C-alpha positions as CSV (number, residue, x, y, z in Angstrom):
1,M,15.1,-8.7,-34.2
2,R,15.7,-6.1,-31.5
3,L,17.1,-7.3,-28.2
4,V,15.9,-5.8,-24.9
5,P,18.5,-5.6,-22.2
6,R,18.1,-8.3,-19.5
7,L,18.0,-5.8,-16.7
8,S,15.1,-4.0,-18.3
9,I,13.1,-7.2,-18.5
10,L,13.8,-8.0,-14.8
11,A,12.8,-4.5,-13.7
12,L,9.6,-4.7,-15.8
13,A,8.8,-8.1,-14.3
14,A,9.3,-6.9,-10.7
15,A,7.2,-3.8,-11.3
16,A,4.4,-5.8,-12.9
17,S,4.3,-8.2,-10.0
18,G,3.7,-5.5,-7.5
19,C,6.6,-6.6,-5.4
20,V,8.8,-3.5,-5.8
21,T,8.0,0.0,-6.9
22,P,10.2,3.1,-7.0
23,G,11.0,4.5,-3.5
24,G,10.0,1.3,-1.8
25,S,11.6,-2.0,-0.8
26,G,8.7,-4.4,-0.3
27,P,5.2,-5.4,-1.3
28,G,2.8,-2.7,-2.5
29,A,-0.9,-2.0,-2.1
30,E,-3.4,0.7,-2.9
31,A,-6.6,2.1,-1.6
32,L,-9.2,3.7,-4.0
33,M,-10.9,6.3,-1.9
34,E,-14.6,6.5,-2.5
35,S,-17.1,9.2,-1.3
36,R,-19.0,8.6,1.9
37,S,-21.4,10.6,4.1
38,A,-22.8,12.4,1.0
39,S,-19.5,14.0,0.2
40,S,-17.7,14.3,-3.1
41,V,-14.3,13.3,-1.8
42,T,-12.4,10.7,-3.8
43,G,-8.8,9.7,-4.4
44,R,-6.1,7.1,-4.7
45,V,-3.4,6.2,-2.2
46,S,-0.5,3.8,-2.9
47,L,1.2,2.0,0.1
48,Q,4.7,0.7,0.0
49,E,6.9,-1.1,2.5
50,T,10.1,0.9,3.3
51,P,12.8,0.4,6.0
52,A,11.2,3.2,8.0
53,G,7.6,1.9,7.8
54,L,4.7,2.0,5.5
55,R,4.9,4.8,3.0
56,L,1.6,6.3,1.7
57,R,1.5,8.4,-1.4
58,G,-1.4,9.8,-3.4
59,E,-4.0,12.4,-3.8
60,I,-7.4,13.1,-2.3
61,R,-9.8,15.5,-4.1
62,G,-13.0,17.2,-3.2
63,L,-12.0,18.3,0.3
64,K,-12.8,21.7,1.8
65,A,-10.3,24.2,0.3
66,G,-7.5,25.1,2.7
67,A,-8.9,22.9,5.5
68,E,-7.3,20.1,7.5
69,H,-8.9,16.6,7.6
70,G,-8.3,13.6,9.8
71,F,-6.7,10.7,8.1
72,H,-6.4,7.2,9.6
73,I,-6.0,3.5,9.0
74,H,-9.1,1.9,10.3
75,E,-9.6,-1.6,11.7
76,K,-11.8,-3.2,9.0
77,G,-11.5,-3.4,5.3
78,D,-15.2,-2.7,4.8
79,C,-16.3,0.6,3.3
80,S,-19.8,-0.6,2.4
81,A,-21.8,1.7,4.8
82,A,-22.9,5.0,3.5
83,D,-21.1,6.7,6.4
84,A,-18.1,4.3,6.3
85,S,-19.0,3.1,9.9
86,S,-18.4,-0.4,8.6
87,A,-14.7,0.4,8.6
88,G,-14.7,0.2,12.4
89,G,-12.4,2.2,14.7
90,H,-8.8,3.2,14.2
91,F,-6.4,0.4,13.7
92,N,-5.0,-0.2,17.2
93,P,-3.3,-3.5,17.7
94,G,-1.4,-2.2,20.7
95,A,-4.6,-1.2,22.6
96,T,-3.2,2.3,23.2
97,A,-4.9,5.7,23.6
98,H,-5.5,7.8,20.5
99,G,-2.8,10.5,19.9
100,R,-0.4,12.1,17.5
101,A,2.0,9.7,15.7
102,G,5.6,10.4,16.8
103,S,4.5,12.1,20.0
104,G,3.9,9.5,22.7
105,A,1.0,7.0,22.8
106,H,-1.1,6.6,19.7
107,H,-3.0,4.1,17.7
108,A,-1.0,2.4,14.9
109,G,-3.5,3.9,12.5
110,D,-3.1,7.5,13.7
111,M,-1.6,9.7,11.0
112,P,-1.0,13.4,10.5
113,N,-4.0,15.4,9.2
114,L,-4.2,16.0,5.5
115,K,-4.1,19.7,4.4
116,A,-6.1,20.6,1.3
117,D,-4.9,23.3,-1.0
118,A,-7.0,26.1,-2.4
119,R,-8.5,23.7,-4.9
120,G,-9.5,21.2,-2.3
121,I,-6.7,18.7,-3.1
122,A,-4.5,17.1,-0.6
123,K,-1.2,15.4,-1.6
124,V,-0.4,12.4,0.6
125,D,3.2,11.5,1.2
126,Q,3.9,10.1,4.7
127,V,5.5,7.2,6.4
128,V,3.7,5.3,9.2
129,A,6.3,3.7,11.5
130,G,5.5,0.3,12.9
131,V,2.9,-0.6,10.3
132,T,3.5,-3.1,7.5
133,L,1.7,-5.0,4.7
134,A,3.2,-8.3,5.8
135,A,1.0,-10.8,7.7
136,G,0.9,-10.2,11.4
137,P,-0.7,-8.0,14.1
138,A,0.9,-4.8,12.6
139,S,-0.4,-5.4,9.1
140,A,-2.6,-2.8,7.4
141,A,-3.3,-5.2,4.5
142,G,-7.1,-5.7,4.1
143,R,-7.9,-2.8,6.4
144,S,-9.1,0.7,5.2
145,L,-8.0,4.3,4.9
146,V,-10.5,6.9,6.0
147,V,-10.6,10.6,5.5
148,H,-12.7,12.7,7.9
149,R,-14.4,16.0,7.4
150,D,-12.6,17.8,10.3
151,P,-9.1,17.8,11.6
152,D,-8.0,15.3,14.2
153,D,-7.3,17.1,17.5
154,Y,-4.9,14.3,18.6
155,A,-6.4,14.3,22.1
156,S,-10.1,13.4,22.2
157,Q,-10.7,9.7,22.8
158,P,-11.1,7.4,21.1
159,A,-10.8,9.0,17.7
160,G,-9.7,12.7,17.8
161,N,-13.1,14.4,17.2
162,S,-12.5,14.5,13.5
163,G,-16.1,14.3,12.4
164,P,-17.9,12.3,9.7
165,R,-16.0,9.9,7.4
166,V,-16.1,11.6,4.0
167,A,-14.0,9.0,2.1
168,C,-13.0,5.4,2.6
169,G,-10.9,2.9,0.6
170,V,-9.9,-0.7,1.3
171,I,-6.2,-1.4,1.3
172,T,-5.7,-4.1,-1.4
173,P,-2.5,-5.6,-3.0
174,A,-1.4,-3.6,-6.0
175,R,-2.0,-5.1,-9.3
């Protein structure tokens, strides 16, 4: 009989539980991005607690090649409407003005624009400070991620003039 080292078994158990994944230090979640507003935009984003905030990693496909697209955490975990309006507004527990994350006042759900490559694919790898998956007012768990057709201008109120919602995914615990 072949013995498996104890450390390997513990690492496998932790990964299977969704509690810890490489590069993170806490609970994990994911959002499966589905097309909205008659687009063909889809993707998958994983979310992981880190000491610096909530890290988002993934890939969004079907975007306009070479273009920037608004990307936000939205208030509600409901992507059922054809235009994703059911996701509500930007996640904003502090009741602040919309803006650019890291540059003054902004919603907790305000994030940098996604930049699609020549094939219409955007790689997501960013950290959202002040947002968590743990229960409480700063929690993104059960909310949604939304990709918009146009770039966020980081100034227009209340949502940055980023156009229709072309993809939406509910943030759910990783399995």
